N, CA, C and O atoms as a GROMACS GRO file, in nm:
protein
  256
    1UNK      N    1   3.669  -0.278  -0.691
    1UNK     CA    2   3.714  -0.378  -0.755
    1UNK      C    3   3.556  -0.391  -0.866
    1UNK      O    4   3.436  -0.365  -0.856
    2UNK      N    5   3.640  -0.442  -0.956
    2UNK     CA    6   3.510  -0.349  -1.137
    2UNK      C    7   3.381  -0.464  -1.033
    2UNK      O    8   3.378  -0.552  -0.948
    3UNK      N    9   3.294  -0.380  -1.120
    3UNK     CA   10   3.147  -0.446  -1.098
    3UNK      C   11   3.110  -0.594  -1.176
    3UNK      O   12   3.013  -0.664  -1.146
    4UNK      N   13   3.207  -0.624  -1.281
    4UNK     CA   14   3.129  -0.758  -1.369
    4UNK      C   15   3.197  -0.888  -1.280
    4UNK      O   16   3.150  -1.002  -1.275
    5UNK      N   17   3.298  -0.848  -1.225
    5UNK     CA   18   3.365  -0.892  -1.117
    5UNK      C   19   3.313  -0.946  -0.999
    5UNK      O   20   3.314  -1.066  -0.972
    6UNK      N   21   3.271  -0.865  -0.934
    6UNK     CA   22   3.200  -0.852  -0.808
    6UNK      C   23   2.991  -0.924  -0.836
    6UNK      O   24   2.903  -0.940  -0.752
    7UNK      N   25   2.991  -0.943  -0.962
    7UNK     CA   26   2.876  -0.977  -1.002
    7UNK      C   27   2.922  -1.142  -1.004
    7UNK      O   28   2.843  -1.228  -0.964
    8UNK      N   29   3.037  -1.171  -1.047
    8UNK     CA   30   3.064  -1.296  -1.103
    8UNK      C   31   3.099  -1.388  -0.950
    8UNK      O   32   3.094  -1.502  -0.904
    9UNK      N   33   3.129  -1.274  -0.922
    9UNK     CA   34   3.228  -1.335  -0.757
    9UNK      C   35   3.147  -1.378  -0.634
    9UNK      O   36   3.183  -1.457  -0.547
   10UNK      N   37   2.999  -1.295  -0.648
   10UNK     CA   38   2.893  -1.343  -0.574
   10UNK      C   39   2.826  -1.440  -0.674
   10UNK      O   40   2.706  -1.444  -0.644
   11UNK      N   41   2.852  -1.523  -0.788
   11UNK     CA   42   2.754  -1.572  -0.844
   11UNK      C   43   2.638  -1.560  -0.845
   11UNK      O   44   2.568  -1.654  -0.810
   12UNK      N   45   2.584  -1.442  -0.884
   12UNK     CA   46   2.441  -1.409  -0.970
   12UNK      C   47   2.452  -1.468  -1.101
   12UNK      O   48   2.371  -1.538  -1.162
   13UNK      N   49   2.599  -1.417  -1.142
   13UNK     CA   50   2.628  -1.435  -1.269
   13UNK      C   51   2.699  -1.589  -1.302
   13UNK      O   52   2.766  -1.636  -1.210
   14UNK      N   53   2.688  -1.652  -1.403
   14UNK     CA   54   2.763  -1.807  -1.404
   14UNK      C   55   2.872  -1.773  -1.489
   14UNK      O   56   2.906  -1.880  -1.540
   15UNK      N   57   2.952  -1.674  -1.536
   15UNK     CA   58   3.063  -1.615  -1.588
   15UNK      C   59   3.050  -1.442  -1.603
   15UNK      O   60   2.953  -1.368  -1.620
   16UNK      N   61   3.177  -1.423  -1.589
   16UNK     CA   62   3.209  -1.276  -1.598
   16UNK      C   63   3.141  -1.206  -1.716
   16UNK      O   64   3.076  -1.103  -1.698
   17UNK      N   65   3.155  -1.262  -1.836
   17UNK     CA   66   3.124  -1.233  -1.984
   17UNK      C   67   2.945  -1.195  -1.971
   17UNK      O   68   2.888  -1.102  -2.027
   18UNK      N   69   2.857  -1.340  -1.842
   18UNK     CA   70   2.734  -1.287  -1.862
   18UNK      C   71   2.699  -1.169  -1.822
   18UNK      O   72   2.621  -1.091  -1.877
   19UNK      N   73   2.781  -1.150  -1.689
   19UNK     CA   74   2.774  -1.022  -1.624
   19UNK      C   75   2.856  -0.924  -1.670
   19UNK      O   76   2.847  -0.820  -1.605
   20UNK      N   77   2.923  -0.923  -1.749
   20UNK     CA   78   2.964  -0.805  -1.869
   20UNK      C   79   2.800  -0.717  -1.970
   20UNK      O   80   2.751  -0.604  -1.981
   21UNK      N   81   2.775  -0.837  -2.012
   21UNK     CA   82   2.637  -0.895  -2.112
   21UNK      C   83   2.562  -0.824  -2.017
   21UNK      O   84   2.551  -0.710  -2.060
   22UNK      N   85   2.493  -0.838  -1.884
   22UNK     CA   86   2.410  -0.784  -1.809
   22UNK      C   87   2.418  -0.639  -1.767
   22UNK      O   88   2.331  -0.582  -1.701
   23UNK      N   89   2.515  -0.590  -1.806
   23UNK     CA   90   2.608  -0.434  -1.745
   23UNK      C   91   2.579  -0.380  -1.898
   23UNK      O   92   2.508  -0.280  -1.911
   24UNK      N   93   2.637  -0.448  -2.024
   24UNK     CA   94   2.553  -0.377  -2.148
   24UNK      C   95   2.427  -0.332  -2.200
   24UNK      O   96   2.409  -0.223  -2.254
   25UNK      N   97   2.334  -0.428  -2.181
   25UNK     CA   98   2.193  -0.458  -2.191
   25UNK      C   99   2.114  -0.390  -2.051
   25UNK      O  100   2.007  -0.444  -2.023
   26UNK      N  101   2.164  -0.258  -1.947
   26UNK     CA  102   2.157  -0.215  -1.882
   26UNK      C  103   2.037  -0.283  -1.785
   26UNK      O  104   1.925  -0.239  -1.759
   27UNK      N  105   2.094  -0.390  -1.748
   27UNK     CA  106   2.018  -0.449  -1.619
   27UNK      C  107   2.096  -0.472  -1.466
   27UNK      O  108   2.086  -0.554  -1.374
   28UNK      N  109   2.176  -0.353  -1.495
   28UNK     CA  110   2.264  -0.325  -1.376
   28UNK      C  111   2.297  -0.199  -1.298
   28UNK      O  112   2.406  -0.153  -1.330
   29UNK      N  113   2.251  -0.150  -1.231
   29UNK     CA  114   2.228  -0.049  -1.193
   29UNK      C  115   2.346   0.023  -1.047
   29UNK      O  116   2.348  -0.026  -0.935
   30UNK      N  117   2.386   0.078  -1.066
   30UNK     CA  118   2.442   0.140  -0.940
   30UNK      C  119   2.434   0.307  -0.880
   30UNK      O  120   2.479   0.406  -0.938
   31UNK      N  121   2.352   0.304  -0.727
   31UNK     CA  122   2.326   0.381  -0.694
   31UNK      C  123   2.228   0.476  -0.800
   31UNK      O  124   2.249   0.593  -0.833
   32UNK      N  125   2.105   0.382  -0.843
   32UNK     CA  126   2.082   0.412  -0.941
   32UNK      C  127   2.082   0.421  -1.096
   32UNK      O  128   1.979   0.411  -1.164
   33UNK      N  129   2.184   0.437  -1.138
   33UNK     CA  130   2.211   0.470  -1.247
   33UNK      C  131   2.262   0.338  -1.298
   33UNK      O  132   2.300   0.235  -1.241
   34UNK      N  133   2.248   0.380  -1.448
   34UNK     CA  134   2.255   0.173  -1.490
   34UNK      C  135   2.431   0.240  -1.499
   34UNK      O  136   2.466   0.357  -1.508
   35UNK      N  137   2.537   0.086  -1.489
   35UNK     CA  138   2.687   0.130  -1.504
   35UNK      C  139   2.726  -0.013  -1.592
   35UNK      O  140   2.679  -0.124  -1.613
   36UNK      N  141   2.869   0.085  -1.636
   36UNK     CA  142   2.896  -0.044  -1.708
   36UNK      C  143   3.024  -0.156  -1.618
   36UNK      O  144   3.059  -0.149  -1.501
   37UNK      N  145   3.058  -0.231  -1.702
   37UNK     CA  146   3.145  -0.361  -1.611
   37UNK      C  147   3.197  -0.326  -1.583
   37UNK      O  148   3.190  -0.372  -1.469
   38UNK      N  149   3.337  -0.204  -1.578
   38UNK     CA  150   3.444  -0.173  -1.540
   38UNK      C  151   3.456  -0.079  -1.435
   38UNK      O  152   3.556  -0.044  -1.372
   39UNK      N  153   3.298  -0.032  -1.423
   39UNK     CA  154   3.224   0.040  -1.264
   39UNK      C  155   3.372   0.062  -1.161
   39UNK      O  156   3.442  -0.039  -1.175
   40UNK      N  157   3.406   0.114  -1.110
   40UNK     CA  158   3.449   0.040  -0.953
   40UNK      C  159   3.365   0.053  -0.839
   40UNK      O  160   3.269   0.129  -0.824
   41UNK      N  161   3.402  -0.015  -0.775
   41UNK     CA  162   3.288  -0.018  -0.639
   41UNK      C  163   3.360   0.042  -0.543
   41UNK      O  164   3.482   0.032  -0.533
   42UNK      N  165   3.291   0.104  -0.473
   42UNK     CA  166   3.335   0.175  -0.346
   42UNK      C  167   3.219   0.110  -0.203
   42UNK      O  168   3.121   0.037  -0.216
   43UNK      N  169   3.275   0.167  -0.079
   43UNK     CA  170   3.177   0.120   0.002
   43UNK      C  171   3.128   0.246   0.040
   43UNK      O  172   3.178   0.353   0.074
   44UNK      N  173   2.957   0.178   0.015
   44UNK     CA  174   2.812   0.277   0.019
   44UNK      C  175   2.739   0.264  -0.073
   44UNK      O  176   2.623   0.298  -0.094
   45UNK      N  177   2.861   0.176  -0.165
   45UNK     CA  178   2.792   0.226  -0.346
   45UNK      C  179   2.645   0.085  -0.325
   45UNK      O  180   2.653  -0.018  -0.259
   46UNK      N  181   2.523   0.134  -0.409
   46UNK     CA  182   2.408   0.049  -0.364
   46UNK      C  183   2.414  -0.068  -0.541
   46UNK      O  184   2.398  -0.003  -0.644
   47UNK      N  185   2.423  -0.135  -0.548
   47UNK     CA  186   2.398  -0.242  -0.700
   47UNK      C  187   2.266  -0.289  -0.719
   47UNK      O  188   2.235  -0.382  -0.644
   48UNK      N  189   2.211  -0.265  -0.768
   48UNK     CA  190   2.070  -0.340  -0.808
   48UNK      C  191   2.114  -0.444  -0.954
   48UNK      O  192   2.177  -0.402  -1.051
   49UNK      N  193   2.083  -0.527  -0.943
   49UNK     CA  194   2.090  -0.614  -1.064
   49UNK      C  195   1.961  -0.655  -1.091
   49UNK      O  196   1.882  -0.642  -0.998
   50UNK      N  197   1.898  -0.723  -1.246
   50UNK     CA  198   1.792  -0.782  -1.247
   50UNK      C  199   1.842  -0.893  -1.360
   50UNK      O  200   1.875  -0.860  -1.474
   51UNK      N  201   1.843  -1.009  -1.318
   51UNK     CA  202   1.908  -1.165  -1.362
   51UNK      C  203   1.803  -1.223  -1.418
   51UNK      O  204   1.700  -1.159  -1.440
   52UNK      N  205   1.812  -1.319  -1.440
   52UNK     CA  206   1.712  -1.445  -1.432
   52UNK      C  207   1.650  -1.514  -1.263
   52UNK      O  208   1.553  -1.587  -1.245
   53UNK      N  209   1.706  -1.481  -1.205
   53UNK     CA  210   1.721  -1.542  -1.109
   53UNK      C  211   1.584  -1.407  -1.019
   53UNK      O  212   1.506  -1.406  -0.924
   54UNK      N  213   1.614  -1.348  -1.089
   54UNK     CA  214   1.507  -1.220  -1.022
   54UNK      C  215   1.616  -1.099  -0.950
   54UNK      O  216   1.733  -1.134  -0.947
   55UNK      N  217   1.594  -1.000  -0.909
   55UNK     CA  218   1.588  -0.927  -0.894
   55UNK      C  219   1.697  -0.870  -0.741
   55UNK      O  220   1.624  -0.855  -0.643
   56UNK      N  221   1.805  -0.847  -0.720
   56UNK     CA  222   1.881  -0.820  -0.595
   56UNK      C  223   1.905  -0.651  -0.571
   56UNK      O  224   1.892  -0.547  -0.636
   57UNK      N  225   1.929  -0.675  -0.495
   57UNK     CA  226   2.010  -0.566  -0.395
   57UNK      C  227   2.082  -0.544  -0.337
   57UNK      O  228   2.052  -0.529  -0.219
   58UNK      N  229   2.210  -0.531  -0.373
   58UNK     CA  230   2.391  -0.550  -0.266
   58UNK      C  231   2.368  -0.401  -0.210
   58UNK      O  232   2.284  -0.322  -0.252
   59UNK      N  233   2.452  -0.381  -0.115
   59UNK     CA  234   2.532  -0.265  -0.061
   59UNK      C  235   2.686  -0.239  -0.041
   59UNK      O  236   2.720  -0.226   0.076
   60UNK      N  237   2.763  -0.231  -0.114
   60UNK     CA  238   2.901  -0.267  -0.047
   60UNK      C  239   2.940  -0.150   0.096
   60UNK      O  240   2.919  -0.036   0.136
   61UNK      N  241   3.024  -0.302   0.140
   61UNK     CA  242   3.031  -0.270   0.283
   61UNK      C  243   3.158  -0.267   0.312
   61UNK      O  244   3.184  -0.167   0.379
   62UNK      N  245   3.261  -0.340   0.290
   62UNK     CA  246   3.368  -0.313   0.265
   62UNK      C  247   3.427  -0.293   0.148
   62UNK      O  248   3.348  -0.306   0.054
   63UNK      N  249   3.559  -0.260   0.111
   63UNK     CA  250   3.632  -0.296  -0.020
   63UNK      C  251   3.731  -0.432  -0.011
   63UNK      O  252   3.792  -0.495   0.076
   64UNK      N  253   3.709  -0.439  -0.149
   64UNK     CA  254   3.764  -0.619  -0.181
   64UNK      C  255   3.879  -0.618  -0.100
   64UNK      O  256   3.948  -0.719  -0.090
   0.00000   0.00000   0.00000
């Protein structure tokens, strides 16, 4: 699953466009590295996102 789709589906961002903009602004990290919106998520990845609602950390447990 693409990173921007995951961020939108988890309702952290209200739209996929906002999720993509956050990735471009380096507000989203995967495994401690800034990630592009097209990054493919894998089991075990740690996602750290900084949004207007605050900082959130997820771990991918199963494939989508």
